[in-house]
C-alpha positions as CSV (number, residue, x, y, z in Angstrom):
1,M,18.6,-50.9,-19.1
2,W,18.9,-46.9,-19.0
3,S,16.0,-46.2,-20.8
4,I,14.1,-48.5,-17.9
5,L,15.6,-46.2,-15.5
6,L,14.9,-42.9,-17.4
7,T,11.2,-43.8,-17.8
8,L,11.3,-44.4,-13.8
9,S,12.8,-41.1,-13.1
10,C,10.7,-38.6,-15.2
11,Q,7.6,-37.8,-16.2
12,L,6.6,-36.7,-20.0
13,F,3.9,-33.5,-20.0
14,Y,2.3,-31.7,-22.6
15,Y,0.6,-28.6,-22.6
16,G,-1.0,-26.6,-25.3
17,D,-4.2,-23.9,-26.1
18,Q,-5.4,-22.5,-29.2
19,E,-1.9,-21.3,-30.4
20,V,1.0,-22.9,-27.9
21,A,2.4,-26.1,-27.2
22,Q,5.0,-27.4,-25.0
23,I,6.6,-30.1,-23.8
24,E,8.4,-31.0,-20.6
25,V,10.2,-33.1,-18.8
26,T,10.3,-33.1,-15.2
27,K,11.9,-34.5,-12.4
28,V,10.1,-36.6,-9.6
29,V,12.7,-38.1,-7.9
30,N,12.1,-38.1,-4.0
31,S,15.0,-35.4,-3.2
32,W,13.2,-32.6,-5.9
33,N,9.9,-31.3,-5.8
34,V,9.5,-28.8,-8.7
35,G,6.4,-27.3,-7.2
36,I,7.8,-26.6,-4.3
37,H,11.4,-25.2,-6.0
38,R,9.1,-22.9,-8.3
39,S,6.7,-21.7,-5.9
40,Y,9.6,-20.2,-3.4
41,A,11.7,-18.8,-5.7
42,S,9.4,-17.2,-7.7
43,S,7.2,-15.4,-4.9
44,L,7.0,-11.8,-4.8
45,K,5.7,-9.3,-2.6
46,V,3.3,-6.8,-3.9
47,L,3.4,-3.3,-2.0
48,I,0.4,-1.2,-2.4
49,L,1.1,2.6,-2.1
50,T,-0.2,6.0,-1.8
51,D,0.8,9.9,-1.2
52,D,1.1,9.4,2.2
53,G,3.0,6.0,1.9
54,Y,2.7,2.1,2.6
55,L,-1.1,1.2,2.9
56,G,-1.0,-2.5,2.6
57,H,0.4,-5.6,0.7
58,G,-0.3,-9.3,-1.2
59,S,1.6,-11.7,-2.6
60,A,2.3,-12.6,-6.5
61,N,4.5,-14.7,-8.4
62,L,6.9,-14.1,-11.5
63,F,6.5,-16.2,-14.7
64,H,8.1,-16.1,-18.3
65,Y,6.4,-16.2,-22.0
66,H,9.7,-16.9,-24.4
67,N,11.6,-13.7,-23.7
68,E,8.7,-12.0,-21.5
69,Y,8.2,-11.4,-17.7
70,F,5.2,-11.2,-16.0
71,V,3.5,-11.2,-12.6
72,V,0.2,-13.2,-11.6
73,T,-1.4,-12.3,-8.6
74,A,-5.1,-11.4,-7.6
75,A,-7.2,-9.1,-8.9
76,H,-8.6,-7.8,-5.6
77,V,-5.0,-6.5,-4.8
78,V,-4.7,-4.5,-7.3
79,D,-8.3,-3.4,-7.2
80,A,-7.8,0.7,-6.8
81,N,-5.9,3.4,-8.9
82,L,-2.7,3.3,-6.0
83,E,0.8,2.3,-7.1
84,Y,1.8,-0.7,-7.4
85,V,5.8,-1.9,-6.4
86,L,7.2,-5.6,-6.3
87,Q,9.4,-6.3,-3.8
88,E,11.7,-9.1,-3.5
89,D,13.1,-11.4,-0.8
90,D,16.2,-9.5,-0.6
91,G,14.1,-5.9,-0.2
92,N,14.8,-5.1,-4.0
93,T,11.7,-3.4,-5.5
94,V,10.7,-3.7,-9.0
95,A,8.0,-1.1,-10.7
96,C,4.9,-2.6,-12.3
97,R,2.0,-1.8,-13.9
98,V,-1.6,-3.7,-14.2
99,I,-2.1,-4.8,-17.9
100,Y,-4.7,-7.6,-17.1
101,R,-7.7,-8.1,-14.6
102,D,-10.3,-10.2,-14.3
103,T,-12.8,-9.1,-11.3
104,E,-14.9,-12.2,-12.0
105,R,-12.3,-14.2,-11.3
106,D,-10.3,-12.4,-9.2
107,I,-7.0,-12.8,-11.7
108,A,-4.7,-10.2,-12.6
109,V,-1.2,-9.9,-14.7
110,L,1.2,-7.1,-14.0
111,K,4.1,-5.8,-16.2
112,P,7.2,-5.4,-14.4
113,Y,9.7,-2.9,-15.5
114,G,12.9,-3.2,-13.5
115,E,15.9,-6.0,-12.7
116,F,14.9,-8.4,-10.2
117,S,17.9,-9.9,-7.8
118,V,17.0,-13.3,-6.6
119,T,13.6,-14.0,-7.8
120,Q,13.7,-16.7,-10.6
121,S,10.6,-16.8,-13.0
122,S,9.0,-19.7,-13.8
123,P,7.3,-21.1,-16.9
124,Y,3.6,-20.6,-17.1
125,L,2.3,-24.1,-17.5
126,V,-1.2,-24.9,-16.3
127,N,-2.5,-28.2,-14.1
128,M,-5.7,-28.9,-16.3
129,Q,-6.8,-31.7,-14.1
130,K,-10.5,-31.1,-12.9
131,D,-10.1,-33.8,-10.1
132,L,-7.5,-32.8,-7.4
133,I,-8.9,-33.9,-4.5
134,A,-6.1,-35.1,-2.2
135,K,-3.5,-33.7,-4.1
136,E,-0.3,-32.3,-2.6
137,L,0.0,-28.7,-3.4
138,Y,2.4,-25.6,-2.3
139,Y,2.5,-21.6,-2.5
140,A,4.6,-19.3,-0.6
141,G,3.4,-15.7,0.1
142,N,3.3,-13.3,2.6
143,P,0.6,-13.4,5.6
144,G,0.0,-10.8,7.9
145,E,3.9,-9.7,9.0
146,L,5.4,-12.9,7.7
147,D,7.5,-12.2,4.5
148,H,8.0,-14.9,1.9
149,I,7.4,-18.1,4.0
150,H,6.3,-21.4,1.9
151,V,2.8,-23.3,2.4
152,R,1.7,-27.0,1.7
153,G,-1.9,-28.1,2.1
154,Y,-4.1,-30.8,0.6
155,A,-7.1,-30.1,-1.8
156,A,-10.5,-30.8,-0.3
157,K,-12.6,-30.2,-3.8
158,S,-11.5,-28.6,-7.2
159,D,-13.2,-28.5,-10.4
160,H,-12.0,-26.3,-13.1
161,E,-13.0,-23.0,-11.7
162,R,-12.2,-23.1,-8.1
163,V,-10.4,-25.5,-5.9
164,I,-10.5,-25.3,-2.0
165,I,-7.4,-26.4,-0.4
166,Q,-7.2,-27.8,3.4
167,S,-3.8,-25.5,4.7
168,F,-3.1,-21.7,5.9
169,G,-4.0,-18.2,4.6
170,W,-4.2,-15.1,5.8
171,P,-4.5,-11.6,4.4
172,G,-1.9,-11.0,2.5
173,S,-1.5,-14.5,1.2
174,S,-3.5,-13.2,-1.7
175,G,-2.2,-13.2,-4.9
176,S,-0.2,-16.1,-4.2
177,V,-0.2,-18.7,-7.3
178,V,-0.4,-22.3,-6.0
179,F,1.8,-24.8,-7.8
180,D,1.7,-28.6,-7.7
181,S,4.4,-31.2,-7.7
182,A,5.2,-31.5,-10.9
183,G,5.7,-27.2,-11.5
184,R,2.4,-26.7,-13.2
185,V,0.1,-23.8,-11.8
186,I,-3.2,-24.6,-10.4
187,G,-4.5,-21.1,-9.1
188,V,-4.1,-17.7,-7.3
189,V,-5.0,-17.6,-3.9
190,T,-8.1,-15.6,-3.7
191,S,-9.8,-15.6,-0.1
192,I,-10.3,-17.2,3.3
193,P,-14.2,-17.9,4.5
194,V,-15.0,-16.8,7.7
195,V,-17.5,-18.6,10.1
196,P,-19.4,-17.1,13.3
197,N,-17.8,-16.6,16.4
198,F,-20.1,-18.1,19.0
199,Y,-17.6,-16.8,21.6
200,E,-17.3,-13.4,21.1
201,G,-20.0,-12.6,18.4
202,G,-19.4,-11.4,15.0
203,M,-17.1,-13.5,12.5
204,M,-13.3,-14.4,12.5
205,P,-11.4,-16.1,9.4
206,M,-11.4,-19.8,9.1
207,S,-7.5,-19.9,8.3
208,Q,-6.9,-23.4,7.4
209,I,-9.1,-23.5,4.6
210,V,-7.6,-21.7,1.3
211,M,-9.6,-20.9,-2.1
212,I,-8.0,-20.6,-4.9
213,S,-9.1,-19.7,-8.3
214,R,-7.9,-21.6,-11.2
215,L,-5.6,-20.2,-13.6
216,E,-7.2,-22.9,-16.5
217,T,-9.0,-19.4,-17.2
218,L,-6.3,-17.4,-17.6
219,P,-4.2,-18.9,-20.6
220,R,-1.3,-18.0,-22.9
221,K,-2.9,-16.8,-25.5
222,T,-4.7,-13.7,-23.4
223,I,-1.1,-13.2,-21.6
224,R,0.2,-12.8,-25.0
225,E,-2.4,-10.5,-26.3
226,A,-1.9,-8.7,-22.5
227,L,1.6,-8.3,-22.7
228,M,1.2,-7.0,-27.1
229,N,-1.1,-4.3,-25.9
230,E,1.2,-3.1,-22.9
231,K,4.3,-2.7,-25.5
232,R,1.7,-0.8,-27.7
233,R,1.0,1.3,-25.5
234,V,4.5,2.1,-24.5
235,K,5.4,2.8,-27.8
236,S,3.0,5.5,-28.4
237,W,4.3,7.1,-25.5
238,N,8.0,6.7,-27.0
239,P,7.4,6.5,-30.8
240,N,11.1,6.7,-31.3
């Protein structure tokens, strides 16, 4: 009897790439949604700074690989030779450095340097399913002047490289990592489409459609190599 109840209250997921395998038991009872929790708890704001001060911002999420922290965002959020700072929901800021950028897929990895006060890192477990149509997905971000809000939506189209979700997005949402209900990462918010404005002319953003770049193109092996290269760089500067 107890074994039947345990089976009904949990799902068993297996994740693997060329070098890493991990098993996770995830709650799927109605009172607990792992994706909602992880997307919100790991959410960060990426501040873009110049010598003259604040220029703009994007969004990102904090992850861990064994005992190492790293941050995933969109490549276009950190596409200039500027200074970037991670800001938590309580206002605490943490320095960071770009250690990986894939401009074709619009994905970047940052290495944080400092202590986080409230943000909780998420395990980096990737959903590899091609067909996600009608699945409920979640992300948290900083669209426009709104800080650290949570958004949900439904996949309208998906393949192994892109997902289109019916949701909400706005400048500042870019870089938010999208999660499924089991807490696995789907991809990174990269853009919203623009359509002709027939009333006023020009183009206008279509904020209810959000474009996602799949994170299965960023395996843990690639992240591990980027973290190791960053360690070598730091060590070369501080050989002692």
